[in-house]
C-alpha positions in Angstrom: 120.0 156.4 134.1 117.2 157.7 136.3 114.7 160.3 135.1 111.1 160.9 136.0 108.3 159.2 134.0 107.2 162.4 132.4 110.6 162.9 130.8 110.7 159.4 129.5 107.3 159.5 127.8 108.1 163.0 126.4 111.3 161.8 124.9 109.7 158.7 123.5 106.9 160.8 122.0 109.6 162.8 120.1 111.4 159.9 118.7 108.8 157.2 117.9 108.2 158.7 114.4 111.9 158.4 113.8 111.7 154.6 113.9 110.1 152.6 111.1 109.1 149.0 111.5 107.8 146.7 108.7 106.8 143.1 110.0 106.9 140.1 107.8 103.1 140.3 107.5 101.8 143.3 105.4 100.1 145.9 107.8 97.8 147.6 105.2 94.1 147.4 104.3 93.9 145.4 101.1 90.5 147.1 100.2 92.0 150.6 99.8 94.0 151.9 96.8 97.7 152.5 97.2 97.2 156.3 97.4 94.3 155.9 99.9 96.3 153.7 102.2 99.2 156.1 102.3 97.0 159.1 102.6 95.1 157.8 105.6 98.4 156.7 107.2 99.8 160.2 106.6 96.8 161.8 108.3 97.2 159.7 111.3 101.0 159.9 111.6 102.0 163.4 110.4 101.8 166.4 112.6 98.2 167.7 113.2 98.9 171.0 111.5 100.1 169.5 108.2 98.1 171.0 105.4 96.4 168.7 102.7 98.8 169.9 100.1 101.8 169.1 102.2 100.4 165.7 102.9 99.7 165.1 99.2 103.2 166.2 98.3 104.7 163.8 100.9 102.6 160.9 99.7 103.6 161.5 96.1 107.3 161.6 97.1 107.0 158.3 98.8 105.2 156.8 95.8 108.0 158.1 93.6 110.7 156.6 95.9 108.9 153.2 95.8 108.2 153.4 92.0 104.5 153.1 92.6 103.3 156.4 91.1 101.8 154.6 88.2 99.9 152.2 90.5 98.6 154.7 93.0 94.9 154.2 92.1 95.1 150.5 92.0 93.5 148.5 94.8 96.2 146.9 97.0 94.6 143.4 96.8 95.3 143.7 93.0 99.0 144.3 93.4 101.8 141.7 93.3 103.4 140.5 96.5 106.5 142.8 96.0 104.3 145.8 95.3 102.2 145.2 98.4 105.4 145.0 100.5 106.5 148.3 99.0 103.3 149.9 100.1 103.9 148.6 103.7 107.3 150.2 103.5 105.8 153.4 102.1 103.5 153.7 105.2 106.6 153.8 107.4 108.4 156.2 105.1 105.9 158.9 105.3 107.4 160.4 108.5 110.9 160.1 107.1 112.3 157.7 109.8 116.1 157.6 110.3 116.1 154.1 111.6 114.2 151.3 109.7 113.7 147.7 110.8 112.3 145.1 108.4 111.4 141.6 109.3 112.1 139.3 106.3 110.7 141.7 103.6 111.7 139.3 100.8 109.9 136.4 102.3 107.7 134.6 99.7 108.9 136.8 96.8 110.2 135.5 93.5 113.9 136.1 92.7 113.3 139.0 90.4 111.0 140.8 92.9 113.3 140.0 95.7 116.2 141.7 93.9 114.1 144.7 93.1 113.1 145.1 96.7 116.7 144.8 98.0 117.8 147.4 95.4 115.1 149.7 96.9 116.5 149.1 100.3 120.0 150.0 98.9 118.6 153.3 97.5 116.9 154.2 100.8 120.1 153.5 102.7 121.9 155.8 100.3 119.5 158.5 101.2 121.0 158.6 104.7 118.8 156.1 106.5 119.9 153.2 108.7 118.2 150.1 107.6 118.3 146.8 109.5 116.6 143.8 108.0 116.3 140.2 108.7 116.5 137.8 105.7 117.2 134.2 104.8 117.7 135.1 101.1 121.3 135.5 100.4 121.3 136.3 96.7 121.5 140.0 97.3 123.4 140.2 100.5 126.3 142.0 98.7 124.1 145.1 98.5 124.4 145.5 102.3 127.0 147.6 104.0 127.4 145.2 106.9 126.1 141.8 107.5 125.4 140.0 110.8 125.5 136.2 111.2 124.0 134.8 114.4 124.7 131.2 115.6 122.1 129.3 117.3 121.0 130.9 120.6 121.8 134.4 119.3 125.6 134.2 119.5 127.3 136.7 117.3 129.4 134.8 114.7 130.2 137.7 112.4 129.7 141.4 111.9 131.3 143.2 109.0 131.3 143.7 105.2 129.6 140.8 103.4 132.6 140.1 101.1 134.9 139.7 104.1 132.3 137.4 105.7 132.8 134.9 102.8 136.7 134.9 103.4 136.1 134.6 107.1 134.0 131.5 106.9 135.9 130.1 104.0 138.9 129.1 106.2 136.5 126.8 108.1 135.6 124.8 105.0 137.4 121.5 104.1 140.0 121.5 101.3 137.7 119.4 99.1 134.9 122.0 99.5 137.3 124.8 98.6 138.4 123.0 95.5 134.8 122.5 94.5 134.2 126.1 94.1 134.0 129.5 95.9 132.0 129.8 99.0 128.5 131.1 98.8 126.5 132.8 101.5 124.1 129.9 101.9 127.0 127.7 102.8 127.6 129.7 105.9 124.4 128.3 107.4 125.7 124.8 107.1 129.1 125.7 108.6 127.6 127.3 111.6 125.2 124.3 112.1 128.1 121.8 111.8 128.9 120.6 115.3 132.4 119.4 114.2 133.4 123.0 113.5 132.3 124.2 116.8 129.3 125.2 118.9 127.6 128.6 119.1 129.7 129.9 122.0 132.9 128.9 120.3 131.9 130.8 117.2 131.2 133.9 119.3 134.6 133.5 121.0 136.4 133.1 117.7 134.9 136.3 116.4 135.9 138.2 119.6 139.4 137.2 119.0 139.5 138.0 115.3 140.8 141.1 113.4 137.3 141.9 112.0 136.0 142.3 115.5 138.7 144.8 116.3 138.1 146.7 113.0 134.3 146.8 113.0 133.3 146.7 116.6 136.1 147.4 119.1 137.8 150.4 117.4 134.6 152.2 116.3 133.3 151.9 119.9 136.6 152.8 121.5 136.1 155.6 124.0 132.4 155.7 123.5 131.8 153.4 126.5 134.7 154.6 128.6 134.0 155.8 132.2 134.3 159.4 131.0 131.5 158.8 128.5 129.3 156.6 130.7 125.6 157.7 131.1 125.0 160.1 133.9 122.0 161.0 135.8 120.1 163.8 134.0 118.2 166.5 135.7 114.4 166.3 135.2 113.4 167.9 131.9 116.8 167.8 130.4 116.3 165.0 127.9 117.1 165.8 124.3 114.1 167.3 122.4 113.5 168.2 118.8 114.5 171.5 117.5 112.2 174.5 118.1 111.1 174.6 114.4 110.0 170.9 114.3 106.3 170.3 114.9 105.5 167.5 117.4 101.7 168.2 117.6 99.9 164.9 116.8 96.3 164.6 115.5 93.8 165.1 118.3 91.4 162.4 119.4 88.6 163.9 117.5 90.6 164.3 114.3 91.7 160.6 114.7 88.0 159.6 115.0 87.2 161.5 111.8 90.1 160.0 109.9 89.4 156.5 111.2 85.6 156.8 110.4 86.4 158.0 106.9 88.8 155.1 106.4 86.2 152.5 107.7 83.5 153.8 105.4 85.9 153.8 102.5 86.8 150.1 103.3 83.1 149.2 103.7 82.1 150.7 100.4 85.1 149.2 98.5 84.2 145.6 99.5 80.8 145.7 97.6 80.0 142.1 98.1 80.3 142.3 101.9 78.3 145.6 101.9 75.5 144.2 99.8 75.3 141.0 101.9 75.2 143.2 105.1 72.4 145.3 103.8 70.5 142.3 102.4 70.6 139.9 105.3 68.1 141.8 107.5 65.4 141.9 104.9 65.9 138.3 104.0 65.7 137.1 107.5 62.6 139.3 108.0 60.9 137.6 105.1 60.8 134.4 107.1 58.0 136.1 109.0 56.2 136.6 105.7 56.5 132.9 105.1 55.1 132.0 108.5 52.3 134.4 108.0 51.2 132.3 105.0 50.7 129.3 107.2 49.4 130.8 110.5 47.6 133.7 109.1 48.1 137.5 109.1 45.8 138.0 112.1 48.1 136.1 114.5 48.4 139.1 116.8 44.7 140.1 116.7 43.2 141.0 120.1 40.4 138.6 119.7 41.5 135.7 117.5 45.3 135.8 118.0 47.3 132.9 119.4 49.4 133.9 122.5 51.8 131.1 122.4 52.7 131.7 118.8 52.8 135.4 119.4 55.5 134.8 122.1 57.5 132.7 119.7 57.3 135.3 116.9 58.2 138.2 119.2 61.1 136.2 120.7 62.5 135.5 117.1 62.7 139.2 116.4 65.5 140.0 119.0 67.2 136.7 118.1 67.6 137.9 114.5 68.8 141.3 115.7 71.3 139.8 118.2 72.7 137.1 115.9 72.9 139.1 112.7 74.4 142.0 114.6 77.0 139.9 116.4 78.0 138.0 113.2 78.3 141.2 111.2 80.8 142.7 113.6 82.7 139.7 114.8 85.8 140.3 112.6 85.9 144.1 112.5 88.8 144.5 115.0 90.6 141.1 114.8 91.0 141.4 111.0 93.1 144.4 111.3 94.8 143.7 114.7 98.3 144.0 113.2 97.5 147.4 111.7 96.1 148.5 115.0 99.1 147.4 117.0 101.4 149.3 114.7 99.3 152.5 114.7 98.9 152.2 118.4 102.8 152.3 118.8 102.9 155.5 116.8 100.1 157.7 118.2 96.7 156.0 117.8 94.3 156.5 120.8 92.0 153.7 121.9 88.8 155.7 122.2 88.7 157.2 118.7 89.4 153.8 117.3 86.6 152.1 119.2 84.1 154.9 118.5 84.9 154.8 114.8 83.7 151.2 114.9 80.7 151.8 117.1 79.0 154.6 115.1 79.0 152.6 111.9 77.6 149.6 113.8 74.9 151.9 115.3 74.0 153.1 111.8 73.6 149.5 110.6 71.6 148.6 113.6 69.1 151.4 112.8 68.7 150.1 109.3 68.4 146.5 110.2 65.9 147.3 113.0 63.8 149.1 110.5 63.8 146.2 108.2 62.8 143.7 111.0 60.0 146.1 112.3 58.5 147.0 109.0 58.3 143.4 107.6 57.0 142.1 110.9 54.3 144.8 111.1 53.2 144.2 107.5 53.3 140.4 107.7 51.2 140.0 110.8 49.0 143.1 110.4 50.2 144.3 113.8 47.5 146.5 115.4 48.3 149.8 117.1 49.4 153.1 115.8 52.7 155.0 115.2 53.5 154.9 118.9 53.5 151.2 119.0 55.5 150.9 115.9 58.1 153.4 117.2 58.4 151.5 120.5 59.0 148.2 118.7 61.5 149.8 116.5 63.5 151.3 119.3 63.5 148.0 121.1 64.8 146.2 118.0 67.4 148.9 117.3 68.8 148.6 120.9 68.7 144.8 120.7 70.6 144.8 117.3 73.1 147.3 118.6 73.6 145.1 121.7 74.4 142.2 119.4 76.8 144.3 117.4 78.6 145.2 120.7 78.9 141.5 121.5 80.4 141.0 118.1 82.9 143.8 118.5 83.8 142.6 122.0 84.4 139.1 120.6 86.5 140.6 117.8 88.6 142.5 120.3 89.4 139.5 122.5 89.7 136.9 119.7 93.3 135.8 119.0 92.6 135.3 115.4 89.7 135.7 112.8 88.8 132.0 112.8 88.0 131.9 116.6 85.8 135.0 116.6 82.7 133.2 115.5 83.0 130.6 118.2 83.3 133.4 120.9 80.1 135.0 119.5 78.3 131.7 119.7 79.5 131.2 123.3 78.1 134.6 124.2 74.7 134.3 122.4 73.5 130.7 122.7 73.1 130.7 126.4 71.0 133.9 126.2 68.8 132.2 123.6 68.3 129.1 125.6 67.9 130.8 128.9 65.8 133.8 127.7 62.6 132.3 129.1 60.7 132.0 125.8 61.9 128.5 124.8 61.7 127.1 128.4 60.0 128.6 131.4 62.7 129.9 133.8 62.0 130.2 137.5 61.8 133.6 139.1 
């Protein structure tokens, strides 16, 4: 089917909210409460003209569907594994998707929680949604309408009702196994992996020749793939679109920036230990100059009695503090939520609002940290000069600290995982410290 690129992207924009996807790893911010996580997700995903009352109503509907209303004000990190998975599902339910994909949603859950989650999937399917999930837990397979078994290599070994799957694979068991008891779903794995019962292509061929294939695949598709119904070339602009009454207007870049900024501030303030440490590290590092002043004297930078070599070292340490503390404070900001970013990017998130929502907070912290460095340094060494000199030093330190934070954000953006981000920051910063010209004289 050949259509122009504009039509393709217009059609994709109209259907991407109709598809929900929940990966195996939870894609939610653990620092937020359940309601806050769903509310921020709703602001990003729901049409831009949705009123706060409508958004609140939709969030409460999802909480009721997930049986989480009584836990809406609990921080997500304090929930059980099953409840956290429900919140991840709730993020996708906000836009009422008709097609839902879940990658091993019961992985790592205890049997009771697994059963509750599968029953939730059953209720959502009964509401008219198509739910496709991958699972290796077979206890609750009977809740599904259809089950697919794939042999190694992705060969289709079965598609049909779960109870008929048991009968289909039971005929491939030995007589002794059948006398030992009824077949269970987990035995199907062993049957498919037994080379004496056939290889993967043979299982696929058996299914193609079976009656279930005719009943559940061939007959339902009969006529739908015939030449008369084959895809045809559409005229530009003739792709299906939503009804006239449906709103497709997404949140603007400015609104996304405001939403993401509010969310980042909320996450920062919820993690009190990290916030206190971030605010305390600059004054604590600056106090090192106070200790140095006790040994070398407060008049180190005096015009007449000062020591130029020590002055150069002290002045060099200031930007080192700013760059290193700034880089280390931001080195995990992006990589820690890369899974969330990727999912939101698939929906409607723009890159510029996301990056700017990180930068302005970093700039605010840079102004604070630069003030701490400059004030303590000025007081510790009785720095001469007036307000103008103080402001110039402060501006220099603010820009230096902000540059360090940009290094940290860049390292966080390119790091494949959170553990590698510190090493990338070190690779960026150490050469600048060594080759800066203060430790060793550099030519030119």
